[in-house]
C-alpha positions in Angstrom: 0.1 0.0 -0.1 1.1 3.6 -0.5 2.6 5.2 2.3 2.1 8.9 3.5 4.4 11.9 2.7 4.4 15.3 2.4 3.0 17.0 -0.9 6.6 17.7 -2.7 8.0 14.7 -1.0 9.3 11.2 -1.9 7.4 8.1 -1.2 6.8 4.7 -1.5 4.1 2.2 -3.1 4.1 -1.1 -1.7 2.6 -3.4 -5.0 2.1 -6.2 -2.7 -0.9 -4.2 0.0 -2.1 -2.4 -2.9 -3.4 -5.1 -4.6 -4.7 -7.1 -1.2 -8.3 -7.3 -0.6 -8.5 -5.6 2.7 -8.0 -2.5 1.2 -7.1 -1.0 -2.3 -6.1 2.0 -0.8 -2.9 4.2 -0.8 -3.4 7.4 1.5 -1.0 10.3 1.2 -1.8 12.6 4.8 -0.2 15.6 6.1 -1.5 16.7 9.0 -2.6 20.3 8.8 -0.6 20.4 5.8 -1.2 22.6 2.5 -2.3 19.7 -0.1 -4.6 17.8 2.7 -5.5 14.5 2.0 -4.7 12.1 -1.3 -5.5 8.9 -2.2 -4.6 6.6 -5.1 -6.0 3.4 -6.2 -4.4 2.0 -9.6 -6.1 0.6 -12.4 -6.4 0.0 -15.9 -8.7 3.6 -16.5 -8.0 6.1 -13.8 -10.7 8.4 -12.3 -9.7 11.2 -10.5 -11.9 13.0 -7.9 -11.9 16.2 -6.0 -13.7 16.5 -2.6 -13.8 19.2 -0.1 -11.8 17.3 2.6 -11.3 20.3 4.4 -13.7 23.6 4.9 -11.4 26.6 3.9 -7.6 27.4 3.7 -5.6 30.3 5.2 -5.7 33.2 3.2 -2.2 34.4 2.0 -1.8 37.8 3.4 1.4 38.0 1.4 2.3 39.0 -2.4 4.6 36.2 -2.8 2.9 33.0 -3.8 2.3 30.4 -1.7 0.6 27.3 -1.4 -2.5 27.8 1.7 -3.0 25.9 4.4 -6.1 23.6 4.7 -8.3 24.2 7.8 -10.7 22.0 9.9 -11.5 18.9 8.5 -14.7 18.7 6.8 -17.0 15.2 7.5 -19.0 15.7 4.7 -16.0 15.8 2.4 -14.3 13.0 3.4 -17.9 10.4 3.9 -17.9 11.3 0.1 -14.4 10.8 -1.0 -14.9 7.4 0.6 -17.9 6.7 -1.2 -15.9 7.0 -4.1 -13.3 4.4 -2.9 -16.2 2.0 -1.7 -18.0 2.4 -5.4 -14.9 2.3 -7.0 -14.0 -1.0 -4.9 -17.4 -2.8 -5.7 -17.5 -1.8 -9.9 -14.2 -3.6 -9.9 -15.9 -6.8 -8.0 -18.8 -6.5 -10.4 -19.3 -8.6 -13.2 -19.3 -5.9 -15.1 -15.5 -5.0 -15.3 -14.6 -8.6 -14.1 -15.9 -9.9 -17.5 -14.2 -7.3 -19.4 -10.9 -7.9 -17.9 -10.8 -4.1 -16.6 -10.3 -2.4 -13.6 -11.2 1.0 -12.2 -8.2 3.3 -10.5 -8.9 6.5 -8.6 -6.8 9.5 -7.4 -8.4 11.4 -5.2 -7.1 15.1 -4.2 -8.7 17.4 -1.4 -9.6 20.9 -2.5 -9.9 22.6 1.0 -13.0 23.8 -0.5 -10.7 26.3 -2.5 -10.9 27.1 -6.1 -7.1 27.7 -6.4 -6.6 24.3 -4.7 -8.7 22.8 -7.2 -7.1 24.1 -9.9 -3.8 22.9 -8.5 -5.3 19.3 -8.1 -6.6 19.4 -11.8 -3.1 20.7 -13.3 -1.9 17.6 -11.7 -4.6 15.1 -13.4 -3.9 16.3 -16.5 0.1 16.2 -16.6 1.1 13.4 -19.0 3.4 11.3 -16.4 3.2 11.1 -12.8 5.2 8.5 -10.7 3.8 5.8 -8.4 6.3 4.0 -6.4 6.9 -0.1 -6.8 9.3 -0.8 -4.5 9.8 -1.0 -0.9 9.0 2.2 1.3 10.6 3.5 4.2 8.8 6.0 6.7 10.2 8.8 8.5 8.9 11.0 10.8 9.7 14.5 11.6 8.3 17.4 13.8 7.9 21.2 13.0 9.0 22.5 15.9 7.0 26.2 15.1 3.8 24.9 14.0 3.8 21.3 16.1 2.4 19.5 12.8 3.8 16.1 12.4 4.7 14.7 9.2 5.1 11.5 8.3 7.5 11.3 4.9 8.2 8.1 3.2 10.7 7.8 0.4 10.4 5.8 -2.8 11.5 5.1 -6.4 9.5 6.3 -9.0 7.2 4.7 -11.5 5.1 5.9 -14.3 1.1 6.3 -13.7 -1.6 6.1 -16.5 -3.1 9.2 -17.1 -6.4 10.7 -15.7 -9.5 9.7 -18.1 -12.2 11.0 -16.1 -12.9 13.2 -13.0 -15.7 12.8 -10.6 -16.5 16.1 -8.4 -16.2 19.0 -7.7 -18.7 19.5 -4.8 -19.1 23.1 -5.0 -20.7 24.8 -8.3 -17.9 27.6 -8.5 -15.0 25.1 -7.9 -16.5 22.8 -10.9 -16.6 26.0 -13.1 -12.9 26.4 -13.1 -12.1 22.8 -12.9 -14.2 22.3 -16.1 -12.8 25.5 -17.8 -9.7 23.5 -17.7 -10.4 20.0 -18.2 -12.3 21.2 -21.6 -9.0 21.9 -22.9 -8.7 18.1 -23.3 -12.2 16.8 -23.2 -11.4 15.0 -20.1 -15.3 14.3 -19.1 -16.0 15.5 -15.5 -19.2 14.1 -13.4 -20.3 15.9 -10.4 -22.3 15.2 -7.7 -23.3 17.9 -6.1 -22.6 21.2 -8.6 -26.2 22.6 -9.2 -25.2 26.0 -11.2 -27.3 26.3 -14.4 -24.7 27.5 -16.5 -22.9 24.2 -16.4 -25.6 23.0 -18.3 -24.8 25.1 -21.1 -22.6 22.4 -23.5 -21.0 25.4 -25.8 -19.5 26.6 -22.9 -19.0 23.1 -21.0 -18.8 20.5 -23.2 -17.3 18.0 -20.9 -19.1 18.5 -18.0 -21.8 15.9 -16.8 -23.4 15.7 -13.8 -25.7 13.0 -11.9 -27.9 15.6 -10.2 -30.6 18.3 -11.9 -29.1 21.6 -12.2 -30.7 24.4 -9.8 -33.2 25.5 -12.5 -35.0 22.5 -11.4 -34.3 23.1 -7.5 -35.5 26.9 -7.9 -38.9 25.9 -9.9 -39.7 23.5 -7.3 -38.8 26.0 -4.4 -41.0 28.5 -6.2 -44.0 26.0 -6.6 -43.8 25.0 -3.1 -44.0 28.9 -2.0 -46.7 29.6 -4.5 -48.7 26.7 -3.8 -48.9 28.1 0.1 -49.6 31.4 -1.4 -46.6 33.2 0.2 -46.0 36.4 -2.0 -42.9 37.8 0.4 -40.0 36.2 0.7 -36.9 36.8 1.8 -33.3 35.4 0.4 -30.1 34.5 1.7 -27.0 33.3 -0.5 -23.3 33.5 -1.1 -21.5 35.5 -4.0 -20.1 32.3 -5.4 -21.2 31.1 -8.8 -23.9 28.6 -7.1 -25.3 31.1 -5.0 -25.5 34.1 -7.6 -26.6 31.6 -10.5 -29.6 30.1 -7.7 -30.4 33.8 -6.8 -31.1 34.7 -10.8 -32.6 31.7 -11.2 -34.8 32.4 -8.4 -35.6 35.8 -9.2 -36.4 34.6 -12.4 -39.2 32.3 -11.8 -40.6 34.1 -8.9 -41.4 37.3 -11.6 -44.0 35.6 -12.9 -45.3 33.6 -10.2 -46.6 37.0 -8.4 -44.0 36.4 -5.3 -41.5 39.3 -4.2 -38.2 39.1 -2.6 -38.1 41.5 0.5 -34.6 41.2 0.4 -31.3 39.8 -0.9 -28.5 39.3 1.4 -25.6 38.1 -0.3 -22.9 36.7 1.9 -19.2 36.0 1.4 -18.8 32.6 0.0 -15.7 31.9 2.1 -16.0 30.9 5.0 -12.5 32.7 6.8 -13.4 36.2 4.3 -12.8 39.2 7.1 -16.6 40.2 6.2 -18.1 37.5 6.7 -19.1 38.3 10.3 -20.3 41.7 9.5 -22.6 40.4 6.9 -23.8 37.7 9.2 -25.1 40.3 11.7 -26.4 42.5 9.0 -28.2 39.7 7.4 -29.9 38.4 10.8 -30.5 42.5 11.4 -32.5 42.6 8.3 -34.2 39.3 8.7 -35.1 40.6 12.3 -36.3 44.3 10.8 -38.8 42.1 8.7 -41.3 40.5 10.6 -43.9 39.9 8.3 -41.4 37.9 5.8 -42.3 34.5 7.4 -40.4 32.4 4.5 -36.9 32.6 3.7 -35.2 30.9 0.8 -31.1 30.2 1.7 -28.6 28.7 -0.5 -25.8 28.9 1.5 -23.1 26.9 3.7 -24.1 25.0 6.1 -21.4 26.9 8.3 -22.7 30.1 7.4 -26.4 29.3 8.3 -25.5 27.7 11.4 -23.6 31.0 12.4 -26.3 33.1 10.9 -29.2 31.1 13.5 -26.8 32.1 16.3 -26.8 35.6 15.6 -30.1 36.0 14.7 -31.1 34.3 18.1 -28.6 36.6 19.7 -30.3 39.9 18.5 -33.3 38.4 19.2 -32.9 38.2 22.8 -31.0 41.3 23.1 -34.1 43.1 21.7 -35.7 41.9 24.3 -38.3 39.7 22.4 -39.2 36.1 22.8 -37.4 33.4 20.4 -40.9 33.1 18.9 -39.8 36.2 17.0 -37.5 34.7 15.2 -39.4 31.6 14.2 -39.5 31.2 10.3 -40.4 28.9 7.4 -36.5 28.2 6.3 -36.7 26.7 2.8 -32.9 24.8 2.7 -31.3 23.9 -0.9 -28.9 20.9 -1.0 -25.9 22.5 0.1 -27.3 22.2 3.9 -30.8 21.1 4.0 -28.7 17.5 5.4 -27.1 19.8 7.9 -27.3 18.4 11.7 -28.6 21.3 13.8 -30.0 21.5 17.3 -32.6 23.5 18.7 -34.5 23.6 15.5 -37.4 24.1 17.2 -36.3 27.5 17.8 -35.9 28.3 14.1 -39.5 27.7 12.9 -39.6 25.0 10.5 -37.2 24.1 7.7 -38.3 22.5 4.5 -35.2 21.0 2.5 -34.8 20.0 -0.9 -32.7 16.8 -1.5 -31.4 15.0 -4.4 -32.9 11.4 -5.1 -31.5 8.9 -2.6 -30.6 5.3 -3.2 -29.7 2.6 -1.6 -26.4 2.9 0.3 -26.7 -0.3 2.8 -23.3 -1.8 1.3 -21.4 1.6 1.9 -22.8 1.8 5.4 -21.0 -1.3 5.8 -18.1 -0.4 4.4 -18.2 2.5 6.9 -18.4 0.2 9.4 -15.5 -2.0 8.6 -13.6 1.4 8.3 -14.1 2.0 11.8 -13.6 -1.1 13.2 -10.3 -1.4 11.6 -9.6 1.9 12.9 -10.3 0.2 16.4 -7.5 -2.7 15.3 -10.9 -5.1 15.4 -11.6 -4.6 11.8 -10.3 -6.7 8.5 -9.5 -3.2 7.2 -6.7 -2.5 9.8 -4.4 -1.5 7.6 -1.5 1.3 9.2 -2.5 3.6 6.9 -6.3 4.0 7.8 -5.2 3.8 11.7 -3.5 7.0 10.8 -6.4 8.7 8.8 -8.8 7.9 11.8 -6.3 9.4 14.2 -6.0 12.5 12.2 -9.7 12.6 11.9 -9.6 12.3 15.7 -7.2 15.1 16.5 -9.1 17.7 14.3 -12.3 16.5 15.8 -12.2 14.7 18.9 -11.2 11.7 20.2 -14.3 9.1 19.2 -15.5 11.2 16.5 -17.7 9.2 14.0 -18.9 9.8 10.4 -22.3 8.7 10.8 -23.9 11.8 11.2 -22.4 13.3 7.9 -23.7 10.2 6.1 -26.2 11.9 3.4 -28.0 9.8 1.3 -28.1 11.4 -1.9 -24.7 12.8 -1.9 -23.6 9.4 -1.3 -25.7 7.8 -4.3 -24.8 10.5 -7.0 -21.2 9.6 -6.2 -21.9 6.2 -6.8 -24.0 6.9 -9.9 -20.8 9.1 -11.3 -18.6 5.7 -11.3 -21.1 3.5 -12.3 -21.4 5.8 -15.4 -17.7 5.9 -16.3 -17.6 2.1 -15.5 -20.4 1.1 -18.6 -18.8 3.9 -20.6 -15.3 2.8 -20.3 -16.8 -1.1 -20.6 -18.3 0.4 -23.9 -15.0 2.4 -25.0 -12.8 -0.9 -24.4 -14.7 -3.1 -27.0 -13.2 -1.3 -29.7 -9.9 0.2 -27.9 -7.2 -1.5 -26.0 -7.5 0.2 -22.7 -4.3 -2.0 -21.0 -2.1 0.1 -23.0 -1.8 3.2 -21.7 -1.3 5.5 -24.8 -4.4 3.8 -26.7 -7.1 5.5 -25.5 -7.9 9.3 -25.2 -10.0 10.8 -22.3 -12.6 12.4 -25.3 -13.2 8.5 -26.4 -14.7 7.9 -22.7 -16.7 11.1 -22.9 -18.1 10.4 -26.4 -19.5 6.6 -24.6 -20.9 8.5 -21.3 -22.9 10.5 -23.7 -24.2 7.3 -25.6 -24.1 4.6 -23.0 -27.1 4.2 -20.5 -26.2 2.4 -16.7 -27.8 0.4 -14.7 -28.4 0.8 -10.7 -30.8 -0.8 -8.6 -32.8 -2.2 -11.2 -33.5 1.4 -13.1 -31.7 2.8 -16.1 -30.2 6.1 -16.9 -28.9 8.0 -19.5 -27.3 11.8 -19.4 -29.8 13.9 -21.5 -28.7 17.0 -23.8 -27.5 19.1 -21.4 -25.2 16.4 -19.6 -28.0 16.5 -16.0 -29.7 13.3 -14.9 -33.3 14.8 -13.8 -34.1 12.6 -10.8 -35.9 15.1 -9.1 -36.3 16.2 -5.4 -37.3 14.2 -2.1 -38.8 17.3 -0.1 -38.0 16.9 3.6 -39.5 18.6 6.7 -36.7 18.8 9.9 -37.9 17.0 12.8 -35.7 17.0 16.8 -35.3 13.5 17.8 -32.9 12.2 20.3 -31.6 15.8 20.6 -30.5 15.7 16.9 -32.2 16.6 13.6 -34.0 14.4 11.5 -35.3 14.9 8.1 -38.3 13.3 7.0 -39.1 12.9 3.6 -42.3 14.2 3.3 -42.8 14.8 -0.8 -41.2 14.5 -4.3 -40.8 16.4 -6.6 -41.6 15.9 -10.4 -39.4 18.3 -12.6 -40.9 17.3 -15.7 -44.7 18.4 -14.6 -43.8 20.7 -12.3 -45.8 19.0 -9.7 -45.2 17.2 -6.2 -46.6 14.1 -4.9 -47.0 13.8 -1.4 -45.8 10.2 0.5 -48.6 10.9 3.3 -52.1 12.4 3.1 -53.0 16.1 3.8 -53.8 15.1 7.6 -50.6 13.2 8.7 -48.3 15.4 6.3 -46.0 17.9 8.1 -46.5 20.3 5.1 -49.9 20.9 6.3 -49.1 22.7 9.4 -47.6 25.8 6.9 -51.0 26.4 5.2 -51.4 28.4 8.4 -48.5 30.5 7.9 -48.9 33.7 6.1 -45.8 35.7 4.1 -47.3 38.5 2.6 -46.2 42.5 2.6 -50.1 43.2 2.5 -52.8 41.8 3.5 -55.2 40.0 0.9 -57.7 41.6 -0.9 -61.2 40.2 -0.7 -63.2 39.7 -3.8 -64.5 43.1 -4.8 -61.6 44.7 -4.4 -58.2 45.2 -6.8 -54.7 45.8 -5.6 -53.4 48.9 -6.1 -49.4 49.2 -5.4 -47.5 52.9 -4.7 -44.8 53.9 -7.5 -41.5 52.4 -6.8 -42.6 49.9 -4.2 -43.0 46.3 -4.9 -46.0 45.2 -6.9 -46.8 42.8 -3.5 -47.3 46.0 -1.0 -50.1 47.4 -2.0 -53.5 48.9 -0.5 -56.9 47.2 -1.4 -59.2 49.5 -3.5 -63.2 48.7 -3.9 -63.7 48.6 -7.6 -65.8 51.3 -9.1 -69.2 50.6 -10.4 -69.8 48.3 -13.4 -66.4 46.6 -12.4 -66.3 43.7 -10.5 -63.1 41.4 -9.0 -64.1 38.0 -8.2 -61.5 36.2 -6.6 -58.8 37.4 -3.9 -55.5 39.5 -4.7 -56.7 40.9 -8.4 -54.6 43.3 -9.9 -57.2 45.0 -11.6 -61.2 44.9 -11.9 -63.0 43.1 -14.5 -65.6 45.3 -16.7 -69.4 44.3 -16.9 -71.2 44.1 -20.3 -73.0 47.7 -19.4 -74.9 46.7 -22.6 -76.6 43.6 -20.0 -75.1 44.2 -16.6 -73.8 46.6 -14.1 -72.4 46.3 -10.4 -72.3 48.7 -7.6 -69.1 49.3 -6.1 -66.7 47.1 -4.3 -68.9 44.0 -6.6 -67.9 40.5 -7.0 -70.1 39.6 -9.8 -71.7 41.5 -12.2 -75.9 41.6 -12.2 -78.3 41.3 -15.2 -79.7 44.2 -15.6 -83.6 44.0 -15.3 -85.6 44.2 -17.9 -88.0 46.8 -17.1 -91.4 47.8 -19.1 -95.2 48.9 -17.9 -96.1 45.7 -17.2 -99.6 44.0 -16.6 -98.8 43.0 -12.8 -98.2 46.4 -12.3 -100.8 48.2 -9.9 -101.0 51.1 -12.2 -101.5 48.9 -15.1 -104.1 46.7 -13.7 -106.3 49.9 -12.7 -105.6 51.4 -16.1 -106.9 47.9 -17.5 -109.5 47.5 -15.3 -110.9 51.1 -16.7 -110.0 50.0 -20.5 -112.3 46.9 -20.0 -114.8 48.8 -18.1 -115.1 51.2 -21.2 -115.4 48.2 -23.3 -118.3 47.0 -21.4 -120.1 49.8 -21.4 -119.6 51.1 -24.6 -121.2 47.3 -25.6 -123.9 47.6 -23.4 -125.0 51.6 -24.7 -124.6 49.8 -28.0 -127.0 47.2 -27.4 -129.5 50.0 -25.4 -129.5 52.1 -28.7 -129.8 49.4 -31.0 -133.1 48.1 -28.9 -134.3 51.9 -28.2 -133.3 52.9 -31.9 -136.9 54.0 -32.9 -137.2 56.4 -30.0 -136.5 60.4 -30.4 -133.8 60.4 -28.3 -131.4 57.7 -30.1 -133.0 59.5 -33.7 -132.0 62.9 -32.1 -128.4 61.4 -30.9 -127.8 61.1 -34.3 -129.4 57.3 -34.8 -126.6 54.7 -36.8 -123.9 57.5 -36.2 -124.0 56.7 -32.4 -123.1 53.0 -33.1 -120.2 54.4 -35.3 -118.7 56.3 -32.4 -119.6 53.6 -29.7 -117.7 51.1 -31.6 -114.8 53.2 -32.1 -114.5 53.8 -28.5 -114.3 50.3 -28.2 -111.2 50.0 -30.7 -110.0 53.3 -28.9 -110.0 51.2 -25.3 -108.7 48.3 -26.9 -105.8 50.3 -28.2 -105.2 51.7 -24.7 -104.5 48.2 -23.4 -101.5 47.9 -26.0 -99.6 50.3 -24.1 -99.7 47.5 -21.3 -97.2 45.0 -21.3 -93.5 44.4 -23.0 -93.9 45.9 -26.0 -92.5 44.8 -29.7 -92.6 46.5 -32.6 -96.1 45.2 -34.4 -97.5 46.5 -30.8 -95.6 49.6 -31.1 -97.2 50.1 -34.5 -100.8 49.1 -33.6 -101.6 51.1 -30.8 -100.6 54.3 -32.0 -102.6 54.1 -35.4 -105.4 52.2 -33.8 -105.7 55.1 -31.4 -105.1 57.6 -34.1 -107.9 56.1 -36.6 -110.6 54.9 -34.2 -110.6 58.1 -32.0 -110.7 60.3 -35.6 -113.8 58.3 -37.0 -115.5 59.3 -33.1 -114.9 62.9 -33.4 -115.8 62.8 -37.3 -119.0 61.4 -35.8 -119.4 63.9 -33.7 -118.6 66.6 -35.9 -121.5 65.5 -38.4 -123.9 65.8 -35.5 -122.4 69.1 -34.6 -123.2 70.3 -38.1 -126.2 69.0 -38.5 -127.5 70.9 -35.5 -125.8 74.1 -36.8 -127.5 73.6 -39.8 -130.8 73.3 -38.2 -130.9 75.9 -36.0 -128.7 78.7 -36.8 -128.3 79.1 -40.2 -131.0 81.7 -42.1 -134.0 79.4 -43.3 -133.3 80.3 -46.8 -130.1 78.9 -47.2 -130.7 75.9 -45.2 -132.3 73.9 -48.5 -128.8 75.0 -50.3 -126.9 73.7 -46.9 -128.7 70.6 -46.5 -128.6 69.0 -50.1 -124.7 69.4 -49.5 -124.7 68.2 -46.2 -123.6 64.3 -45.9 -122.9 62.7 -43.0 -121.5 59.6 -44.1 -119.4 61.4 -46.6 -117.8 63.4 -44.4 -117.0 60.9 -41.2 -115.1 58.6 -44.5 -113.5 61.8 -45.6 -112.2 63.2 -42.4 -111.5 59.6 -41.2 -109.6 58.8 -44.5 -107.4 61.8 -44.0 -105.8 60.2 -40.8 -105.4 56.8 -42.7 -103.3 58.5 -45.4 -101.3 60.1 -42.7 -101.1 56.8 -40.4 -100.1 54.7 -43.8 -97.3 57.3 -44.8 -95.9 56.9 -41.2 -95.8 53.5 -41.1 -94.1 53.7 -44.3 -91.6 56.0 -44.0 -90.7 55.8 -40.4 -93.0 53.4 -38.4 -92.8 53.1 -34.5 -90.5 50.0 -33.5 -89.6 48.6 -30.1 -86.6 49.8 -28.1 -84.5 49.1 -25.1 -83.1 52.3 -23.3 -79.3 51.2 -21.2 -79.8 52.8 -18.0 -77.2 52.2 -15.1 -78.9 49.4 -13.3 -81.9 48.6 -15.7 -82.9 48.2 -19.1 -86.2 49.9 -20.1 -88.2 48.4 -23.1 -90.4 51.1 -24.7 -91.6 52.1 -28.0 -90.3 54.6 -29.9 -92.3 56.5 -32.0 -90.4 56.5 -35.5 -91.2 60.0 -36.6 -92.7 62.3 -33.9 -93.4 64.9 -36.6 -95.9 61.9 -37.9 -96.9 61.4 -34.7 -97.6 65.2 -33.8 -99.6 65.4 -37.1 -101.9 62.3 -36.1 -102.7 64.1 -32.6 -102.7 67.4 -34.2 -105.5 66.3 -36.9 -107.9 65.0 -34.1 -107.2 67.9 -32.4 -108.2 70.4 -35.1 -111.3 68.3 -35.6 -112.1 68.3 -32.1 -111.5 72.4 -31.8 -114.1 72.8 -34.8 -116.7 70.4 -33.1 -116.3 72.7 -30.0 -116.5 76.1 -31.9 -119.9 74.9 -33.5 -121.3 73.4 -30.7 -120.4 76.3 -28.5 -122.6 78.5 -31.3 -125.7 76.0 -30.6 -125.5 76.0 -26.5 -129.0 77.0 -26.4 -130.9 74.8 -28.1 -134.0 72.6 -26.5 -133.0 70.4 -23.8 -134.3 67.7 -26.3 -131.5 68.8 -28.7 -128.9 70.2 -26.7 -126.0 68.3 -27.8 -124.4 71.2 -28.3 -123.4 71.6 -24.6 -122.2 68.0 -23.8 -120.0 68.5 -27.1 -118.7 71.3 -26.3 -118.1 70.1 -22.6 -116.4 66.7 -24.2 -114.4 68.6 -26.8 -113.2 70.9 -24.0 -112.1 68.1 -22.1 -110.1 66.2 -24.9 -108.0 69.4 -25.8 -107.4 70.3 -22.1 -106.5 66.6 -21.3 -103.8 66.4 -24.5 -102.7 69.9 -24.2 -101.6 68.7 -20.7 -100.2 65.4 -22.0 -97.8 67.5 -24.6 -95.3 68.8 -21.9 -96.0 65.7 -19.7 -94.7 63.7 -22.4 -91.9 65.7 -23.4 -90.4 65.8 -19.9 -91.3 62.4 -18.6 -89.1 58.9 -18.8 -89.5 55.5 -17.8 -91.9 52.8 -16.8 -94.5 55.0 -16.7 -94.3 57.1 -19.8 -96.6 54.9 -21.4 -99.1 55.2 -18.6 -99.1 58.5 -19.5 -100.7 58.6 -22.8 -102.9 55.5 -22.0 -104.7 57.9 -19.0 -105.0 60.4 -21.6 -106.8 58.1 -24.0 -109.2 56.7 -21.1 -110.1 60.6 -20.3 -111.0 61.1 -23.9 -112.6 58.0 -24.6 -114.6 58.4 -21.2 -115.5 62.1 -22.0 -117.6 60.8 -25.0 -119.4 58.2 -23.2 -119.9 60.4 -20.4 -121.1 63.9 -22.1 -122.8 62.1 -25.5 -124.2 58.6 -24.1 -124.8 58.5 -20.3 -127.2 61.6 -20.1 -129.2 59.7 -23.0 -129.0 56.4 -21.2 -130.6 58.2 -18.4 -133.5 59.5 -20.4 -134.0 56.4 -21.9 -134.0 53.8 -18.9 -134.8 56.4 -16.1 -137.4 59.5 -18.1 -138.9 57.1 -20.5 -141.9 60.2 -20.5 -139.7 62.3 -22.3 -138.5 59.9 -24.7 -142.0 60.4 -26.4 -142.9 62.3 -29.9 -145.1 64.6 -27.7 -142.8 65.2 -25.2 -140.4 66.5 -28.1 -143.1 69.0 -29.6 -144.3 70.2 -26.5 -140.4 71.2 -26.1 -140.0 72.8 -29.5 -143.4 74.5 -28.7 -141.9 76.0 -25.5 -138.3 77.3 -27.1 -140.5 79.0 -29.7 -142.6 80.2 -27.2 -139.7 81.7 -25.4 -138.0 82.8 -28.6 -140.9 85.2 -29.7 -141.2 86.6 -26.1 -137.8 87.6 -26.2 -137.8 89.4 -29.5 -141.5 91.4 -27.9 -139.4 92.3 -25.1 -137.0 93.7 -26.7 -139.4 95.9 -28.5 -140.7 97.3 -26.0 -137.5 98.4 -24.5 -136.6 100.3 -27.5 -140.1 102.0 -27.2 -139.4 102.8 -23.4 -136.0 104.5 -24.2 -137.9 107.4 -26.8 -138.0 105.5 -30.1 -140.9 107.1 -31.7 -142.1 104.6 -34.9 -145.4 105.2 -36.7 -148.5 102.6 -36.4 -147.6 101.4 -39.9 -144.0 100.2 -38.8 -145.1 98.8 -36.0 -147.5 96.5 -37.6 -145.0 95.8 -40.4 -142.4 94.6 -37.5 -145.0 92.5 -36.0 -146.0 90.9 -39.1 -142.1 90.1 -39.9 -142.0 88.6 -36.4 -144.7 86.4 -36.7 -143.5 85.5 -40.4 -140.4 84.6 -38.9 -141.7 82.9 -35.7 -143.9 80.7 -38.5 -140.5 80.0 -40.4 -138.6 79.1 -37.2 -141.1 76.9 -35.8 -141.8 75.0 -39.3 -137.9 74.4 -39.1 -138.0 73.2 -35.7 -140.4 70.2 -37.3 -138.0 69.4 -40.0 -135.4 69.2 -37.7 -137.6 66.9 -35.6 -138.4 64.9 -38.9 -134.8 64.3 -39.6 
């Protein structure tokens, strides 16, 4: 077995020991030395390994180049290095390499968690020749009196070593990026077990880099998905200034931008724990966390040692401020860099959710580690002196009895084992076509090509590097729990990058992640439905105030960025609405109380008109009916019936046909009615007011039905022109909260002409009837006509300003009321008195009664004339006797003619 030496000194390597089955491990160790640990196992295919066996290096304070000293053994790195040793041993013993007559060799170097140290190791790997003695060894031990460090050195003859064909490592992304640039010069394949920086997936820059884990894009994506699922929108970020930390920060910020997640603060700490500013940066970060109590979720990509110091400092500041430890409780989302660390008093921190690489079965490695521990005590089969020195060194730095089992992270061990297996499968494929026993016969790029093409198998599953050089297995999500004084990471879920989803290992009731749903991490309170978020200029979008949606706008879920607009043609919404309300369709409906009253009056009018029509028809030969116009009375009554029906069309949901019918029916029917009334008025005027000498001529021209037809025809023509040119139609008036369905008259000019024409006929009737107001009682229709026409004119004069200024549901009711007033005015004035005479004053409905009335009227007229003559004599008029007689004869003749006229009128 290879002996121990100080880097740069001579060494020996006993071939007899190196080939033994006890441990094919050649350890080169300097206690506290500059180069740290080094392990060499000869083989046909040499694999380099770079592991952080120390935590950091002492910084050089001078300008002279000097190899820095490695400080503080890092148990986690030692375990990963031993995992590679175990993986190489098992690969060499497996049938895959045994059948191919191949062996893997390894050469492990310590990076000391430092880029420069790792580059020096890489430089040694890519040199064409190295020496490993195959002769006897002689150990010498010296002690440095200045430092107290003990150096075990050997001397040996030197021999040629096979070139390194592949490299496993490094652990940190910053180191892997630097090493990858150097290895790319000779296309030496590099397989990392824990470097997750996304930049390494860029094959145009790192064509020889591969890894057995997902890159940080998937890890940050998983974190963002977890944060989004719990609706945490106000988070903090802690990372380091190395390539890994900055790459993770950029990926996280990029992915949160689309999920409405805001980063309240970003604390970037120094990558190196020996940096002179590290303590000040940790204090400032702890103060930032303390001063942001609303930030209940913090994502961290820092190192375990940095996080441990941060937790201690946060606790110190919290207690110094006089607060309880509850003030420092947060949800800590841990990246793979520190999610597996062992930490006491986890309950003081709150909740820790860690992301781990997928884990495999490491039972064989646990057995290997157990054999090593037994060998250190001299009890196991692997009790070589070199291993004893190795454990003595660990105990000297970490304390006696130090065990590596707490640093036994299954995900890291599995990733290292996969890297070795991938190289083993690729080597077998490469050596099928090449002589791998001859060092000069194969080149590293051939192994790289085989790694890209060949699948490998472990635990019954087959794997292949994807086009980005990654093996994307997803992540295990764990929750930290305190158990037996230590920390236990309980796996509670798995993250599948292919569909960006979580699959939980237990139901919601039993899953520890369920307890996190009650944690609120927001800058501002959630905006309720009916509100929207309004951010101030220059602030985070997650810091906002909640504003109620304005009228006709709504929001139907929480935390809406803006309110949605309602379709104001059909919907409306009051201020602060969660949904749009359909606008109610309004019209003068049948179940409206006012409409019921008006319809009842219309129906009553129809019934009364029908009853009167029947009564008049039964009494058609009586003087009262004959004096009322005879057949024309029936025309008036039926036109009133049509007018009452047209009034009913103003009720109900209007349509275009209804809008056209109601105005036209009323206009024509009432025109017929007024035309008949006009005929009656002219008939009375013709009988009593015109000079008897002219009556014969006028009577020949007086044709009642022709007059009614002509007057009605003019209105019919007006209505037809109205319907043809611009007819009424149904339309909807869009109001703020309702839809008013109404009839538009089409042409208001035509509407006015129609009403004006009726008003003109009514006015003529009124004038003519007013002149005949002093007729006999039985013929005194002129007074009733005067009153009915006056009522009509007054109602429609009032209708015009009310119609113009009124809007809404009751606008049709205005016209309906006026129509009813007009109709009932005709009924009341023209027919109710006649019905009273027919039914209750039958003695007056006889021919003799009418003759008596005419005689009395004639006598009154003669007496009135004589009284007028005597009044003139009283004032001094001195007429001759001849003149008096002449006047008397004239009066008698006039009275005779008047009596004859009355008789003719009666006969008519």
